[in-house]
C-alpha positions as CSV (number, residue, x, y, z in Angstrom):
1,X,-48.4,32.3,50.2
2,X,-45.3,32.0,48.4
3,X,-44.8,31.7,44.9
4,X,-41.7,29.5,43.4
5,X,-40.6,31.1,40.2
6,X,-38.1,28.0,38.2
7,X,-36.4,29.1,35.4
8,X,-35.3,26.5,32.6
9,X,-31.2,26.3,32.6
10,X,-30.3,28.0,28.9
11,X,-28.6,25.6,26.9
12,X,-24.8,26.3,26.9
13,X,-23.7,26.5,23.0
14,X,-20.4,24.6,23.2
15,X,-17.5,25.6,21.1
16,X,-15.9,22.9,18.5
17,X,-13.1,22.2,20.7
18,X,-15.3,21.2,23.5
19,X,-17.2,18.8,21.6
20,X,-14.2,17.2,20.3
21,X,-13.1,17.3,24.0
22,X,-16.6,15.6,24.7
23,X,-15.7,12.7,22.1
24,X,-12.2,12.1,23.5
25,X,-13.8,11.5,26.7
26,X,-16.3,9.1,25.1
27,X,-13.7,6.8,24.3
28,X,-13.5,8.4,20.4
29,X,-10.2,9.0,18.6
30,X,-9.9,12.8,17.3
31,X,-7.0,13.5,14.8
32,X,-6.5,16.5,12.7
33,X,-6.4,16.0,8.5
34,X,-4.1,18.0,6.5
35,X,-6.8,20.0,4.6
36,X,-8.5,21.2,8.1
37,X,-11.1,19.2,10.1
38,X,-10.6,16.2,12.3
39,X,-11.1,12.7,11.7
40,X,-13.3,11.1,14.6
41,X,-12.8,7.1,14.8
42,X,-13.3,4.3,17.2
43,X,-12.7,0.6,16.5
44,X,-12.9,0.3,12.2
45,X,-15.5,3.3,12.1
46,X,-14.8,6.8,11.3
47,X,-15.9,10.3,10.1
48,X,-14.7,13.5,9.2
49,X,-15.7,16.7,10.6
50,X,-15.3,20.1,10.1
51,X,-15.8,23.4,11.8
52,X,-18.6,25.9,10.4
53,X,-19.3,29.0,12.2
54,X,-19.1,27.1,15.4
55,X,-20.9,24.1,14.6
56,X,-20.0,20.8,13.4
57,X,-20.3,19.5,9.8
58,X,-19.8,16.4,8.3
59,X,-17.6,16.1,4.9
60,X,-19.4,12.7,4.5
61,X,-21.2,9.6,6.1
62,X,-19.6,7.7,8.7
63,X,-18.3,4.7,7.3
64,X,-15.6,1.8,7.8
65,X,-11.8,2.7,7.6
66,X,-10.3,0.9,4.8
67,X,-6.7,1.4,4.3
68,X,-6.9,5.1,5.4
69,X,-9.9,6.1,3.7
70,X,-13.7,5.9,4.8
71,X,-15.8,3.4,3.1
72,X,-19.3,4.6,2.4
73,X,-22.0,2.0,2.9
74,X,-24.0,1.2,-0.3
75,X,-26.9,-0.9,-0.7
76,X,-27.1,-3.3,-3.5
77,X,-30.6,-4.7,-2.9
78,X,-29.0,-8.4,-2.1
79,X,-26.2,-7.3,-0.1
80,X,-24.5,-4.0,1.7
81,X,-21.0,-3.3,0.8
82,X,-18.3,-0.5,1.8
83,X,-17.0,1.4,-1.1
84,X,-13.9,4.0,-0.8
85,X,-13.4,6.9,-3.4
86,X,-10.3,5.3,-4.4
87,X,-12.2,2.4,-5.5
88,X,-11.7,-0.2,-2.9
89,X,-14.8,-2.3,-1.9
90,X,-15.6,-5.0,0.4
91,X,-18.7,-6.7,1.7
92,X,-20.4,-5.5,4.7
93,X,-20.7,-8.1,7.6
94,X,-23.5,-8.0,10.2
95,X,-21.0,-7.0,12.8
96,X,-19.6,-4.4,10.9
97,X,-23.3,-3.0,10.6
98,X,-23.8,-3.4,14.2
99,X,-20.3,-1.3,15.1
100,X,-21.4,1.5,12.8
101,X,-24.8,1.9,13.8
102,X,-23.5,2.1,17.5
103,X,-20.8,4.4,16.3
104,X,-23.0,6.7,14.5
105,X,-25.3,6.9,17.6
106,X,-22.4,7.1,20.4
107,X,-21.1,10.1,17.9
108,X,-24.2,12.2,18.0
109,X,-24.6,11.5,21.8
110,X,-21.0,13.2,22.1
111,X,-21.5,16.3,19.8
112,X,-25.1,16.7,21.6
113,X,-27.0,16.1,18.2
114,X,-30.3,14.9,17.9
115,X,-30.9,11.2,17.1
116,X,-33.7,10.9,14.4
117,X,-36.0,7.6,14.9
118,X,-35.5,6.4,11.6
119,X,-31.9,6.5,11.8
120,X,-32.0,5.2,15.3
121,X,-33.5,1.5,13.7
122,X,-30.3,0.8,11.9
123,X,-27.5,1.8,9.6
124,X,-28.5,4.0,6.9
125,X,-27.0,3.7,3.5
126,X,-25.0,6.6,1.7
127,X,-26.2,5.1,-1.8
128,X,-29.0,2.9,-2.9
129,X,-27.9,1.1,-6.0
130,X,-30.8,-1.9,-6.0
131,X,-30.4,-2.3,-10.0
132,X,-27.5,-3.2,-12.2
133,X,-28.0,-0.6,-15.0
134,X,-24.8,0.5,-16.1
135,X,-24.7,4.2,-15.5
136,X,-28.0,4.7,-14.0
137,X,-27.1,7.5,-12.0
138,X,-25.4,9.2,-14.7
139,X,-28.0,11.0,-16.2
140,X,-29.4,9.6,-19.7
141,X,-27.6,6.8,-21.0
142,X,-26.9,6.7,-24.9
143,X,-29.3,4.8,-26.6
144,X,-28.7,2.1,-29.0
145,X,-30.3,4.2,-31.8
146,X,-28.4,7.1,-31.2
147,X,-25.0,5.6,-32.9
């Protein structure tokens, strides 16, 4: 009686450049940034990535391109918006959210990363601002009686 011995194939650790080439083959545009790293984009969606010890690290979350900047998704409770670091903002449309979700899922697949269940259900906002309290996220506000 012969016994068969099967070995699992060891996963290959891809380099940063190999991962970027996989993204290009998947239809993404990969452009170098001035301060190092790359901007990966497709249609109006983009994300900035850096190499960190052979692994891929994102500088921020994926968002919509707005005048050369990446607009982060903000949940205002009543509606979602895209805000850029330069102060531009616009409402997020259903087509934008669908495109962003597909971009993030395809990006993870192209990079060989895991896709988590809660993120696979739909878009995940960068910020959640459900109320309109001024300076809510900037520590304890100045109280009226503290003149």
